[in-house]
C-alpha positions in Angstrom: 0.0 0.0 0.0 1.3 3.4 -1.0 1.9 6.1 1.6 1.8 8.7 -1.1 -0.8 11.4 -0.5 -3.6 11.9 -2.9 -2.8 14.5 -5.5 -4.6 17.9 -5.7 -8.1 18.0 -7.1 -8.1 18.6 -10.9 -10.9 19.4 -13.3 -12.1 17.1 -16.1 -10.5 19.5 -18.6 -7.1 18.9 -16.8 -7.6 15.2 -17.0 -8.3 15.4 -20.8 -5.0 17.1 -21.3 -3.3 13.8 -20.7 -3.7 11.7 -23.9 -3.9 8.1 -22.6 -4.5 5.6 -25.3 -4.4 1.8 -25.8 -2.1 0.1 -28.3 -0.9 -3.4 -29.1 2.7 -4.4 -28.7 3.9 -5.5 -32.2 7.6 -6.0 -31.3 9.7 -6.2 -28.2 13.5 -6.5 -27.8 16.1 -6.4 -25.0 17.6 -3.0 -24.1 20.9 -4.0 -22.5 22.3 -0.4 -22.9 19.7 1.1 -20.5 20.8 2.0 -17.0 18.0 0.0 -15.4 16.8 -3.4 -16.9 14.4 -2.5 -19.7 12.7 -3.7 -22.8 12.2 -1.8 -26.0 8.5 -1.9 -27.1 7.0 -1.0 -30.5 3.3 -0.3 -29.9 0.6 0.0 -32.6 -1.9 2.7 -31.8 -3.9 2.3 -35.0 -4.7 4.4 -38.0 -3.8 8.1 -37.6 -1.2 7.5 -34.9 0.7 4.4 -36.0 3.5 2.6 -34.2 5.3 4.4 -31.4 8.3 3.2 -29.4 8.8 3.0 -25.6 11.5 1.9 -23.2 9.8 0.1 -20.3 11.4 -1.1 -17.0 9.2 -4.2 -17.0 11.7 -7.1 -16.9 10.7 -8.5 -13.5 7.2 -9.6 -14.6 7.3 -9.8 -18.4 9.4 -11.8 -20.9 10.0 -10.5 -24.4 8.3 -13.4 -26.0 5.0 -12.9 -24.1 4.7 -9.1 -24.9 3.8 -9.2 -28.6 0.0 -9.1 -29.0 -0.6 -7.6 -25.5 -2.6 -4.4 -25.3 -1.1 -1.7 -23.0 -2.1 1.9 -22.0 0.3 4.7 -22.6 0.6 8.5 -22.5 1.1 9.8 -26.0 1.5 13.5 -25.5 4.7 13.7 -23.4 7.7 14.9 -25.4 10.0 12.1 -26.7 12.8 11.1 -24.4 16.3 10.0 -25.5 17.4 6.9 -23.6 20.9 6.1 -24.8 20.6 5.6 -28.5 16.9 4.9 -28.3 14.1 7.5 -28.6 11.2 6.7 -26.3 8.1 8.3 -27.8 5.3 7.2 -25.3 5.1 6.4 -21.6 3.7 2.9 -21.0 1.6 3.0 -17.8 1.9 0.7 -14.8 1.4 0.3 -11.1 4.1 -0.7 -8.6 3.8 -4.2 -7.1 4.7 -4.7 -3.4 8.4 -4.6 -4.3 8.1 -1.5 -6.6 8.4 -3.4 -9.9 6.1 -2.3 -12.7 2.8 -4.1 -13.5 1.6 -2.7 -16.8 -1.9 -1.3 -17.3 -4.1 -2.6 -20.1 -7.7 -3.4 -20.9 -9.1 -6.7 -19.6 -10.8 -7.3 -23.0 -9.7 -6.5 -26.5 -10.4 -3.0 -27.7 -9.6 -1.1 -30.9 -6.0 0.3 -31.0 -5.9 4.1 -30.4 -8.9 4.2 -28.1 -8.6 7.0 -25.6 -9.1 6.6 -21.9 -12.1 8.3 -20.4 
């Protein structure tokens, strides 16, 4: 259980500024150059957005071979972040487990790629 305080109250308009969408992992590969153990993800967000890349510190709970085909939620409107020689374009979302390792967020049923969280 987190000891972190609940954040300040925001408006629905503030929430809508964060563009959170669902996409399907179409490729995953090791990222040994990263400082923390990570995996490079290529995620298809559907027509109009296309495939975006992300570096995710998800090696504790996920193996590369099980990631392709999995739907994940990500923030699309953060600026790209250079991580070594890799440009991470989206932030894959997750929650910390009891040890602080990432458990990814995704829908519990298949949904169209590019769908926006509401």
